[in-house]
LUMZA-970027 format. One line per field, with one value per atom (N, C-alpha, C, O): x, y, z; residue number from 1. Coordinates in pm, whole numbers. Example, Ala and Ser with C-alpha at 12.3 -4.5 7.8 and 13.67 -1.06 7.14 Angstrom:
BEGIN
px c(1319_1230_1320_1424_1285_1367_1290_1341)
py c(-569_-450_-330_-332_-225_-106_3_114)
pz c(780_780_780_846_708_714_787_804)
num c(1_1_1_1_2_2_2_2)
This chain:
BEGIN
px c(-5141_-5164_-5284_-5378_-5282_-5407_-5498_-5467_-5570_-5701_-5724_-5723_-5749_-5763_-5644_-5660_-5519_-5384_-5385_-5390_-5379_-5376_-5499_-5461_-5622_-5695_-5646_-5669_-5569_-5578_-5467_-5464_-5375_-5227_-5294_-5285_-5355_-5396_-5504_-5496_-5610_-5654_-5572_-5584_-5466_-5368_-5286_-5264_-5251_-5192_-5288_-5251_-5362_-5480_-5533_-5561_-5538_-5591_-5499_-5532_-5326_-5254_-5218_-5168_-5228_-5219_-5316_-5284_-5438_-5521_-5561_-5618_-5498_-5460_-5379_-5405_-5275_-5160_-5212_-5119_-5328_-5359_-5298_-5288_-5257_-5181_-5218_-5319_-5177_-5247_-5137_-5023_-5174_-5104_-4992_-5002_-4871_-4734_-4627_-4657_-4537_-4436_-4368_-4316_-4386_-4344_-4437_-4406_-4536_-4663_-4662_-4667_-4656_-4617_-4545_-4588_-4388_-4275_-4320_-4286_-4406_-4407_-4507_-4532_-4592_-4718_-4644_-4647_-4567_-4552_-4430_-4391_-4377_-4301_-4372_-4317_-4541_-4641_-4678_-4708_-4681_-4791_-4686_-4739_-4596_-4485_-4382_-4305_-4422_-4330_-4233_-4199_-4141_-3973_-3972_-4064_-3807_-3781_-3786_-3808_-3768_-3751_-3756_-3727_-3803_-3800_-3743_-3757_-3661_-3597_-3624_-3622_-3659_-3677_-3536_-3500_-3490_-3354_-3372_-3384_-3376_-3408_-3260_-3151_-3277_-3176_-3198_-3276_-3136_-3172_-2999_-2900_-3000_-2886_-2787_-2729_-2777_-2722_-2645_-2590_-2624_-2538_-2542_-2546_-2541_-2502_-2663_-2692_-2749_-2884_-2883_-2788_-2997_-3027_-3113_-3211_-3114_-3244_-3310_-3274_-3458_-3598_-3658_-3722_-3631_-3689_-3652_-3644_-3636_-3632_-3674_-3648_-3753_-3839_-3723_-3760_-3633_-3524_-3340_-3275_-3333_-3184_-3108_-3067_-3109_-3054_-3064_-2982_-3231_-3235_-3118_-3019_-3136_-3007_-2888_-2801_-2873_-2711_-2678_-2574_-2785_-2767_-2757_-2675_-2821_-2824_-2708_-2632_-2691_-2552_-2395_-2286_-2424_-2325_-2346_-2256_-2455_-2460_-2401_-2312_-2428_-2411_-2230_-2157_-2226_-2013_-1962_-1897_-2003_-1932_-1924_-1820_-2097_-2157_-2146_-2079_-2232_-2247_-2330_-2356_-2370_-2482_-2619_-2625_-2713_-2813_-2913_-2973_-2918_-3012_-2926_-2987_-2809_-2713_-2748_-2797_-2704_-2726_-2897_-2921_-2999_-3135_-3190_-3294_-3081_-3108_-3060_-3122_-2933_-2839_-2904_-2881_-2975_-3007_-3140_-3187_-3250_-3354_-3490_-3600_-3405_-3444_-3470_-3380_-3552_-3561_-3396_-3374_-3337_-3260_-3290_-3317_-3281_-3380_-3200_-3112_-3232_-3069_-3188_-3232_-3195_-3214_-3126_-3168_-2998_-2900_-2783_-2720_-2756_-2646_-2520_-2465_-2472_-2329_-2330_-2361_-2282_-2280_-2121_-2060_-2077_-1938_-1946_-1871_-2056_-2080_-2106_-2044_-2215_-2250_-2106_-2085_-2037_-1901_-1795_-1698_-1805_-1757_-1821_-1750_-1941_-2006_-2007_-1980_-2032_-2010_-1931_-1985_-1803_-1679_-1686_-1649_-1732_-1705_-1864_-1869_-1978_-2104_-2130_-2202_-2103_-2190_-2142_-2231_-1978_-1953_-1986_-1975_-2024_-2056_-2213_-2260_-2292_-2433_-2476_-2570_-2400_-2419_-2385_-2465_-2246_-2232_-2343_-2363_-2429_-2556_-2647_-2728_-2649_-2778_-2854_-2939_-2821_-2912_-2849_-2728_-2976_-2946_-2973_-2906_-3058_-3136_-3181_-3225_-3180_-3222_-3276_-3225_-3396_-3474_-3500_-3524_-3483_-3449_-3525_-3503_-3612_-3734_-3709_-3732_-3653_-3617_-3767_-3871_-3739_-3871_-3865_-3796_-3951_-3880_-4032_-4148_-4014_-4100_-4027_-3914_-4087_-3967_-3876_-3850_-3799_-3611_-3587_-3495_-3681_-3617_-3629_-3733_-3514_-3500_-3502_-3399_-3586_-3571_-3532_-3540_-3494_-3463_-3456_-3427_-3505_-3539_-3632_-3644_-3689_-3767_-3683_-3665_-3631_-3539_-3591_-3600_-3615_-3662_-3548_-3480_-3520_-3427_-3513_-3627_-3451_-3433_-3330_-3213_-3404_-3256_-3228_-3125_-3284_-3304_-3279_-3345_-3195_-3196_-3325_-3405_-3379_-3498_-3564_-3586_-3574_-3652_-3796_-3871_-3862_-3995_-4043_-3989_-4159_-4244_-4301_-4309_-4330_-4428_-4529_-4535_-4600_-4714_-4612_-4639_-4526_-4469_-4382_-4344_-4348_-4284_-4356_-4317_-4481_-4590_-4640_-4674_-4628_-4701_-4619_-4674_-4452_-4346_-4381_-4385_-4412_-4414_-4508_-4489_-4619_-4737_-4710_-4750_-4631_-4647_-4509_-4480_-4425_-4345_-4387_-4363_-4462_-4554_-4636_-4635_-4707_-4782_-4674_-4691_-4589_-4475_-4433_-4429_-4404_-4364_-4444_-4397_-4600_-4684_-4699_-4690_-4716_-4689_-4589_-4619_-4426_-4321_-4365_-4374_-4399_-4382_-4511_-4512_-4627_-4726_-4663_-4684_-4591_-4509_-4416_-4412_-4331_-4255_-4318_-4313_-4417_-4545_-4580_-4542_-4661_-4662_-4598_-4631_-4465_-4361_-4329_-4316_-4319_-4280_-4406_-4395_-4534_-4675_-4678_-4696_-4649_-4718_-4613_-4646_-4456_-4377_-4433_-4390_-4513_-4521_-4649_-4753_-4629_-4733_-4838_-4801_-4972_-5055_-5105_-5084_-5188_-5187_-5292_-5340_-5322_-5451_-5576_-5669_-5602_-5747_-5749_-5856_-5635_-5664_-5618_-5591_-5613_-5589_-5457_-5390_-5416_-5235_-5216_-5253_-5143_-5114_-5045_-5095_-4949_-4835_-4940_-4910_-5046_-5128_-5189_-5231_-5209_-5269_-5165_-5188_-5058_-4948_-4903_-4866_-4917_-4880_-5002_-4989_-5109_-5215_-5253_-5322_-5187_-5158_-5075_-5110_-4924_-4820_-4866_-4842_-4936_-5010_-5075_-5059_-5155_-5241_-5132_-5132_-5064_-4979_-4898_-4919_-4813_-4781_-4849_-4795_-5004_-5021_-5076_-5095_-5102_-5086_-4937_-4907_-4888_-4758_-4684_-4607_-4708_-4684_-4771_-4734_-4906_-5015_-5063_-5129_-5016_-5047_-5199_-5258_-5239_-5320_-5259_-5147_-5356_-5340_-5264_-5142_-5321_-5268_-5091_-4996_-5090_-4948_-4844_-4734_-4902_-4849_-4775_-4664_-4867_-4837_-4723_-4606_-4763_-4648_-4488_-4388_-4488_-4392_-4314_-4196_-4413_-4373_-4298_-4189_-4355_-4313_-4103_-3996_-4174_-4034_-3939_-3822_-3949_-3863_-3808_-3707_-3900_-3830_-3752_-3649_-3790_-3742_-3576_-3470_-3595_-3438_-3322_-3201_-3418_-3312_-3324_-3303_-3357_-3367_-3420_-3348_-3532_-3608_-3725_-3751_-3798_-3947_-4014_-3984_-4157_-4259_-4320_-4369_-4290_-4352_-4230_-4245_-4142_-4003_-4036_-4071_-4021_-4030_-4179_-4178_-4282_-4430_-4413_-4453_-4357_-4332_-4200_-4171_-4142_-4050_-4164_-4169_-4223_-4308_-4413_-4450_-4469_-4570_-4466_-4502_-4365_-4299_-4224_-4160_-4245_-4199_-4044_-3981_-3978_-3819_-3815_-3699_-3892_-3853_-3997_-4113_-3962_-4035_-3996_-3877_-4095_-4068_-4084_-4175_-3983_-4039_-4100_-4091_-4172_-4246_-4172_-4216_-4054_-3954_-3920_-3856_-3947_-3913_-3786_-3756_-3713_-3597_-3642_-3756_-3592_-3615_-3528_-3413_-3606_-3518_-3535_-3636_-3473_-3466_-3466_-3403_-3538_-3552_-3453_-3464)
py c(2900_3042_3054_3028_3115_3128_3248_3364_3200_3288_3433_3540_3407_3502_3580_3690_3549_3629_3698_3821_3633_3703_3795_3905_3796_3900_4045_4163_3981_4093_4166_4289_4087_4146_4265_4386_4200_4293_4398_4510_4382_4512_4618_4734_4569_4665_4724_4845_4656_4730_4822_4938_4796_4864_5004_5096_4985_5084_5175_5293_5133_5231_5286_5399_5247_5317_5411_5513_5393_5478_5621_5723_5575_5648_5797_5914_5746_5827_5869_5911_5864_5881_5827_5885_5722_5662_5515_5464_5467_5300_5231_5276_5115_4985_4972_4978_4951_4934_4873_4861_4845_4751_4861_4829_4999_5087_5124_5158_5109_5142_5021_5022_4909_4761_4753_4720_4803_4788_4906_4895_5009_5093_5085_5163_4981_4913_4820_4815_4737_4617_4653_4565_4799_4815_4806_4770_4850_4870_4742_4693_4671_4565_4469_4431_4414_4313_4369_4298_4547_4606_4552_4451_4641_4649_4799_4880_4819_4939_4999_5119_4927_4972_4825_4706_4903_4774_4805_4916_4698_4746_4602_4484_4698_4558_4555_4641_4447_4415_4341_4219_4410_4297_4226_4284_4133_4029_3954_3859_3995_3940_3878_3890_3824_3799_3894_3861_3998_4107_4169_4273_4130_4176_4096_3975_4212_4205_4253_4270_4272_4350_4444_4457_4536_4656_4703_4629_4838_4835_4919_5009_4846_4891_4991_5083_4966_5079_5053_4947_5181_5124_5267_5386_5190_5304_5392_5503_5363_5479_5414_5332_5483_5546_5374_5295_5358_5255_5111_5022_5136_4968_5015_4943_5156_5172_5163_5145_5180_5174_4973_4913_4927_4776_4738_4652_4784_4739_4749_4660_4889_4929_4828_4796_4813_4715_4559_4478_4548_4359_4404_4327_4520_4517_4536_4495_4618_4629_4503_4430_4491_4340_4232_4171_4189_4051_3959_3857_3996_3919_3970_4090_3910_3964_3873_3762_3920_3845_3804_3697_3941_3956_3873_3802_3875_3791_3617_3543_3585_3429_3385_3268_3477_3437_3430_3375_3508_3517_3381_3306_3365_3261_3109_3007_3101_2970_2981_2869_3080_3073_3020_2976_3056_3049_3166_3248_3210_3319_3325_3248_3410_3459_3542_3662_3452_3573_3552_3466_3713_3707_3833_3947_3738_3835_3953_4056_3910_4018_3993_3888_4135_4109_4066_3958_4177_4162_4081_4098_3965_3874_3797_3839_3713_3670_3536_3521_3471_3404_3475_3461_3575_3661_3739_3762_3767_3833_3747_3797_3597_3480_3473_3467_3472_3464_3563_3543_3688_3798_3885_3980_3887_3950_4136_4228_4146_4251_4357_4466_4275_4323_4352_4451_4309_4278_4436_4515_4482_4571_4697_4809_4681_4810_4828_4941_4724_4727_4785_4865_4743_4769_4934_5018_4968_5125_5226_5337_5132_5189_5221_5308_5139_5118_5011_4990_4933_4787_4720_4698_4671_4570_4407_4305_4424_4303_4300_4403_4187_4180_4049_3941_4067_3918_3974_4087_3842_3849_3737_3619_3776_3697_3707_3806_3565_3571_3591_3565_3655_3667_3585_3615_3448_3369_3292_3318_3228_3158_3011_2996_2940_2777_2801_2844_2757_2783_2923_2968_3013_3125_3269_3326_3306_3388_3531_3544_3633_3761_3851_3968_3844_3945_3878_3761_4026_3963_4102_4196_4099_4160_4163_4057_4272_4259_4388_4509_4317_4394_4403_4300_4490_4548_4605_4640_4619_4690_4735_4706_4852_4910_4858_4903_4764_4704_4567_4534_4456_4320_4262_4343_4156_4080_3974_4001_3884_3843_3841_3891_3770_3795_3680_3573_3734_3620_3519_3566_3406_3336_3396_3372_3474_3545_3640_3631_3711_3844_3773_3839_3606_3558_3533_3548_3487_3399_3527_3519_3640_3760_3863_3943_3836_3869_3791_3836_3642_3569_3652_3707_3644_3700_3803_3820_3886_4036_4008_4086_3917_3870_3859_3941_3755_3700_3811_3834_3872_4021_4094_4125_4119_4212_4156_4224_4014_3977_3972_3981_3952_3949_4128_4151_4222_4346_4377_4432_4330_4351_4323_4412_4165_4128_4187_4182_4248_4320_4461_4515_4502_4646_4641_4734_4527_4487_4494_4585_4364_4341_4488_4527_4548_4698_4760_4806_4781_4815_4802_4900_4674_4647_4642_4695_4570_4606_4735_4747_4845_4979_5039_5132_4993_5053_5021_5092_4932_4937_4980_4981_5013_5119_5003_4918_5022_4935_4972_5085_4861_4830_4943_4997_4974_5081_5017_5094_4873_4861_4848_4811_4874_4883_4747_4746_4655_4526_4513_4537_4491_4474_4320_4246_4266_4161_4113_4013_4164_4156_4079_3979_4145_4082_3972_3912_3923_3806_3694_3577_3739_3622_3584_3476_3702_3649_3562_3470_3607_3507_3351_3260_3360_3200_3165_3057_3210_3154_3093_2978_3197_3162_2992_2908_2998_2891_2776_2659_2818_2691_2640_2520_2697_2675_2637_2559_2686_2631_2485_2414_2435_2291_2251_2174_2277_2203_2194_2104_2254_2258_2213_2160_2226_2162_2267_2231_2384_2502_2557_2519_2652_2741_2871_2919_2888_3051_3121_3134_3162_3287_3254_3331_3102_3108_3103_3155_2996_3025_3189_3208_3283_3415_3430_3449_3420_3434_3378_3450_3235_3191_3249_3282_3256_3347_3458_3469_3559_3672_3685_3744_3581_3593_3515_3526_3449_3401_3509_3499_3598_3725_3795_3835_3826_3919_3855_3916_3726_3687_3680_3688_3659_3641_3751_3718_3915_4028_4001_4018_3966_3983_4052_4088_4066_4105_4011_3915_4037_3928_3843_3731_3960_3960_3850_3764_3869_3785_3645_3557_3636_3526_3412_3291_3497_3449_3407_3292_3472_3446_3329_3279_3308_3179_3035_2914_3108_2980_2921_2803_3039_2982_2935_2835_2981_2895_2764_2692_2749_2605_2635_2536_2724_2742_2731_2716_2732_2740_2666_2689_2582_2501_2539_2542_2564_2599_2435_2354_2424_2303_2348_2461_2236_2279_2349_2433_2307_2392_2529_2597_2596_2689_2703_2814_2590_2568_2583_2540_2621_2639_2547_2518_2499_2405_2440_2394_2498_2600_2464_2358_2505_2405_2404_2314)
pz c(-831_-743_-723_-798_-568_-498_-604_-630_-630_-697_-630_-690_-450_-379_-386_-438_-344_-363_-464_-455_-584_-733_-736_-777_-711_-727_-628_-653_-503_-404_-473_-480_-524_-599_-692_-678_-779_-920_-855_-906_-747_-708_-663_-703_-556_-496_-627_-632_-710_-812_-909_-927_-948_-981_-962_-1039_-818_-727_-706_-716_-664_-663_-800_-793_-897_-1030_-1056_-1117_-1018_-1028_-952_-988_-825_-703_-768_-740_-861_-895_-1062_-1131_-1121_-1243_-1349_-1457_-1328_-1455_-1522_-1473_-1587_-1599_-1558_-1558_-1522_-1488_-1594_-1717_-1509_-1642_-1544_-1425_-1578_-1511_-1395_-1288_-1450_-1332_-1205_-1090_-1255_-1171_-1087_-964_-1165_-1076_-943_-832_-996_-931_-773_-656_-842_-697_-634_-542_-673_-557_-488_-365_-567_-487_-365_-289_-359_-261_-134_-30_-147_-25_-19_90_-132_-83_-42_63_-48_-13_142_206_173_292_280_341_160_116_116_118_112_97_-55_-73_-142_-272_-396_-387_-493_-627_-739_-789_-801_-927_-1004_-970_-1163_-1252_-1368_-1448_-1344_-1463_-1559_-1548_-1679_-1818_-1859_-1859_-1882_-1940_-2087_-2094_-2186_-2328_-2377_-2305_-2490_-2538_-2617_-2720_-2563_-2647_-2543_-2578_-2410_-2342_-2193_-2168_-2107_-1941_-1904_-1786_-1993_-1946_-1862_-1785_-1861_-1841_-1750_-1737_-1656_-1573_-1663_-1740_-1621_-1665_-1604_-1653_-1482_-1387_-1218_-1155_-1177_-1018_-929_-946_-825_-742_-652_-615_-629_-581_-616_-680_-556_-588_-557_-642_-401_-374_-470_-492_-524_-646_-754_-769_-838_-921_-905_-990_-746_-763_-738_-765_-689_-690_-829_-859_-904_-1063_-1115_-1153_-1116_-1165_-1066_-1116_-979_-906_-984_-1007_-1006_-1044_-1183_-1219_-1282_-1392_-1452_-1542_-1345_-1298_-1282_-1357_-1169_-1066_-1148_-1171_-1221_-1248_-1161_-1176_-1031_-933_-815_-818_-725_-661_-649_-702_-586_-592_-717_-727_-832_-910_-1008_-1087_-1010_-1105_-1088_-1172_-947_-923_-954_-982_-947_-967_-1123_-1159_-1216_-1335_-1392_-1468_-1337_-1397_-1333_-1397_-1221_-1186_-1205_-1185_-1242_-1231_-1148_-1179_-1002_-902_-803_-822_-707_-631_-498_-404_-531_-421_-292_-291_-177_-77_3_14_47_118_252_238_361_476_545_598_530_554_475_464_407_321_378_356_469_535_636_754_563_646_610_511_675_644_493_397_528_385_283_178_302_177_130_11_206_125_83_26_109_43_-78_-178_-91_-210_-282_-400_-244_-335_-292_-236_-300_-234_-280_-208_-392_-451_-414_-358_-469_-431_-300_-293_-197_-59_-1_29_15_78_-13_36_-139_-211_-200_-218_-171_-156_-55_-53_52_218_213_254_153_115_94_143_-20_-74_-6_-37_125_206_216_303_117_147_226_234_315_424_370_387_322_258_142_92_77_-104_-151_-121_-239_-262_-446_-490_-519_-626_-688_-661_-767_-796_-972_-1041_-1022_-1188_-1225_-1164_-1368_-1465_-1567_-1664_-1562_-1620_-1752_-1720_-1852_-1916_-1940_-1984_-1913_-1943_-1888_-1776_-2014_-1993_-1988_-1919_-2073_-2066_-1988_-1953_-1973_-1797_-1879_-1945_-1890_-1961_-1834_-1871_-1705_-1601_-1489_-1467_-1374_-1216_-1178_-1258_-1055_-980_-861_-800_-819_-727_-602_-618_-493_-402_-288_-281_-213_-83_-3_-33_120_264_300_275_400_466_564_615_627_768_737_639_791_785_785_833_752_815_665_547_725_622_593_677_449_383_474_505_506_557_426_313_451_365_260_139_330_252_180_60_195_131_14_-83_32_-60_-186_-302_-133_-193_-312_-430_-222_-298_-406_-481_-393_-475_-601_-715_-554_-695_-785_-894_-702_-801_-877_-993_-802_-880_-946_-1036_-920_-1065_-1169_-1258_-1184_-1265_-1343_-1464_-1243_-1329_-1394_-1512_-1347_-1408_-1560_-1663_-1546_-1648_-1768_-1882_-1730_-1829_-1882_-2003_-1803_-1833_-1932_-2037_-1890_-1990_-2130_-2215_-2158_-2286_-2347_-2470_-2285_-2333_-2383_-2491_-2291_-2367_-2478_-2559_-2487_-2586_-2677_-2759_-2681_-2819_-2899_-3010_-2808_-2858_-2919_-3029_-2852_-2898_-3070_-3143_-3112_-3206_-3314_-3424_-3267_-3321_-3420_-3541_-3288_-3340_-3417_-3490_-3414_-3482_-3642_-3733_-3667_-3826_-3866_-3800_-3975_-4056_-4128_-4208_-4080_-4111_-4244_-4286_-4333_-4497_-4497_-4397_-4641_-4646_-4608_-4585_-4594_-4550_-4406_-4358_-4314_-4192_-4121_-4001_-4185_-4109_-4094_-4195_-4021_-3963_-3970_-3879_-4106_-4147_-4016_-3964_-3962_-3855_-3726_-3662_-3715_-3582_-3607_-3508_-3717_-3749_-3756_-3724_-3796_-3833_-3673_-3629_-3609_-3427_-3363_-3282_-3409_-3352_-3419_-3372_-3531_-3624_-3558_-3510_-3504_-3489_-3321_-3286_-3233_-3130_-3100_-3011_-3232_-3200_-3252_-3211_-3324_-3389_-3262_-3244_-3169_-3037_-2939_-2862_-2909_-2850_-2878_-2779_-3001_-3034_-3018_-2927_-3061_-3067_-2878_-2846_-2826_-2661_-2577_-2472_-2612_-2565_-2430_-2333_-2453_-2361_-2415_-2516_-2321_-2322_-2451_-2470_-2501_-2627_-2522_-2533_-2432_-2347_-2311_-2326_-2255_-2250_-2321_-2299_-2466_-2588_-2628_-2677_-2591_-2638_-2541_-2574_-2437_-2331_-2376_-2367_-2426_-2463_-2575_-2576_-2681_-2799_-2786_-2842_-2706_-2660_-2577_-2590_-2497_-2390_-2496_-2459_-2600_-2677_-2806_-2876_-2807_-2886_-2831_-2887_-2696_-2619_-2593_-2607_-2556_-2533_-2616_-2595_-2748_-2857_-2937_-3054_-2919_-2917_-3090_-3188_-3091_-3231_-3188_-3073_-3301_-3299_-3320_-3392_-3233_-3208_-3343_-3358_-3435_-3592_-3641_-3728_-3585_-3670_-3635_-3714_-3514_-3460_-3496_-3518_-3491_-3534_-3658_-3676_-3773_-3898_-3929_-4038_-3812_-3842_-3788_-3813_-3722_-3676_-3743_-3743_-3815_-3938_-4051_-4114_-4081_-4188_-4149_-4224_-4021_-3998_-3990_-4026_-3960_-3965_-3825_-3785_-3745_-3586_-3506_-3542_-3400_-3324_-3155_-3123_-3058_-2968_-2888_-2907_-2808_-2714_-2596_-2548_-2545_-2396_-2297_-2218_-2310_-2165_-2225_-2146_-2356_-2385_-2483_-2526_-2517_-2584_-2760_-2780_-2848_-2975_-3038_-3005_-3145_-3241_-3385_-3439_-3441_-3560_-3692_-3692_-3770_-3858_-3993_-4076)
num c(1_1_1_1_2_2_2_2_3_3_3_3_4_4_4_4_5_5_5_5_6_6_6_6_7_7_7_7_8_8_8_8_9_9_9_9_10_10_10_10_11_11_11_11_12_12_12_12_13_13_13_13_14_14_14_14_15_15_15_15_16_16_16_16_17_17_17_17_18_18_18_18_19_19_19_19_20_20_20_20_21_21_21_21_22_22_22_22_23_23_23_23_24_24_24_24_25_25_25_25_26_26_26_26_27_27_27_27_28_28_28_28_29_29_29_29_30_30_30_30_31_31_31_31_32_32_32_32_33_33_33_33_34_34_34_34_35_35_35_35_36_36_36_36_37_37_37_37_38_38_38_38_39_39_39_39_40_40_40_40_41_41_41_41_42_42_42_42_43_43_43_43_44_44_44_44_45_45_45_45_46_46_46_46_47_47_47_47_48_48_48_48_49_49_49_49_50_50_50_50_51_51_51_51_52_52_52_52_53_53_53_53_54_54_54_54_55_55_55_55_56_56_56_56_57_57_57_57_58_58_58_58_59_59_59_59_60_60_60_60_61_61_61_61_62_62_62_62_63_63_63_63_64_64_64_64_65_65_65_65_66_66_66_66_67_67_67_67_68_68_68_68_69_69_69_69_70_70_70_70_71_71_71_71_72_72_72_72_73_73_73_73_74_74_74_74_75_75_75_75_76_76_76_76_77_77_77_77_78_78_78_78_79_79_79_79_80_80_80_80_81_81_81_81_82_82_82_82_83_83_83_83_84_84_84_84_85_85_85_85_86_86_86_86_87_87_87_87_88_88_88_88_89_89_89_89_90_90_90_90_91_91_91_91_92_92_92_92_93_93_93_93_94_94_94_94_95_95_95_95_96_96_96_96_97_97_97_97_98_98_98_98_99_99_99_99_100_100_100_100_101_101_101_101_102_102_102_102_103_103_103_103_104_104_104_104_105_105_105_105_106_106_106_106_107_107_107_107_108_108_108_108_109_109_109_109_110_110_110_110_111_111_111_111_112_112_112_112_113_113_113_113_114_114_114_114_115_115_115_115_116_116_116_116_117_117_117_117_118_118_118_118_119_119_119_119_120_120_120_120_121_121_121_121_122_122_122_122_123_123_123_123_124_124_124_124_125_125_125_125_126_126_126_126_127_127_127_127_128_128_128_128_129_129_129_129_130_130_130_130_131_131_131_131_132_132_132_132_133_133_133_133_134_134_134_134_135_135_135_135_136_136_136_136_137_137_137_137_138_138_138_138_139_139_139_139_140_140_140_140_141_141_141_141_142_142_142_142_143_143_143_143_144_144_144_144_145_145_145_145_146_146_146_146_147_147_147_147_148_148_148_148_149_149_149_149_150_150_150_150_151_151_151_151_152_152_152_152_153_153_153_153_154_154_154_154_155_155_155_155_156_156_156_156_157_157_157_157_158_158_158_158_159_159_159_159_160_160_160_160_161_161_161_161_162_162_162_162_163_163_163_163_164_164_164_164_165_165_165_165_166_166_166_166_167_167_167_167_168_168_168_168_169_169_169_169_170_170_170_170_171_171_171_171_172_172_172_172_173_173_173_173_174_174_174_174_175_175_175_175_176_176_176_176_177_177_177_177_178_178_178_178_179_179_179_179_180_180_180_180_181_181_181_181_182_182_182_182_183_183_183_183_184_184_184_184_185_185_185_185_186_186_186_186_187_187_187_187_188_188_188_188_189_189_189_189_190_190_190_190_191_191_191_191_192_192_192_192_193_193_193_193_194_194_194_194_195_195_195_195_196_196_196_196_197_197_197_197_198_198_198_198_199_199_199_199_200_200_200_200_201_201_201_201_202_202_202_202_203_203_203_203_204_204_204_204_205_205_205_205_206_206_206_206_207_207_207_207_208_208_208_208_209_209_209_209_210_210_210_210_211_211_211_211_212_212_212_212_213_213_213_213_214_214_214_214_215_215_215_215_216_216_216_216_217_217_217_217_218_218_218_218_219_219_219_219_220_220_220_220_221_221_221_221_222_222_222_222_223_223_223_223_224_224_224_224_225_225_225_225_226_226_226_226_227_227_227_227_228_228_228_228_229_229_229_229_230_230_230_230_231_231_231_231_232_232_232_232_233_233_233_233_234_234_234_234_235_235_235_235_236_236_236_236_237_237_237_237_238_238_238_238_239_239_239_239_240_240_240_240_241_241_241_241_242_242_242_242_243_243_243_243)
């Protein structure tokens, strides 16, 4: 990842949030990437092992309708991106080939006003937890620079998302009387163990831990305790090895 382009994306996201008087979040990142990448809208879909996934945020009604269609029909660029783990870039939705590929999705998406769609999976190793889906109301491809920026934004959104999900679990726990949260210490300990086991940095180990927790509908604390108790071991590709 280019440090210069990453810095540009981070500065744009932070500046957009500051201008609107809010903190940087998955929602503000979706809003900012519409301008940064040059699309009509953005939508964030989450997937885990409990069902067919759900919409986390959409910048406009078209994005909301695209997610509803994915959920209802089980097809479309977002569905394919999550299943395959690779981006699905469709510069013109309503073509004969795409109607063969997604026979129910394409006519409905076109009727909703989408003419192009670009789905970027949110993944950590083998774990896929959703997708960032961009759309345009006119056909046309993304430039190589726009694709690169979209990858960067997707990585930033993944990090923000896992931070938000982790805080939700940890903040819901009542701290002990001495003010030291045992659960947070357990997360740090498990992260250190993962870092050694997988041969990755502490930051990457924490991302893998949080992604595994979300994908399996568990709290980060519970996964951490399983790792510390050696009941769970994550392989470098993100797969779990229950002990």
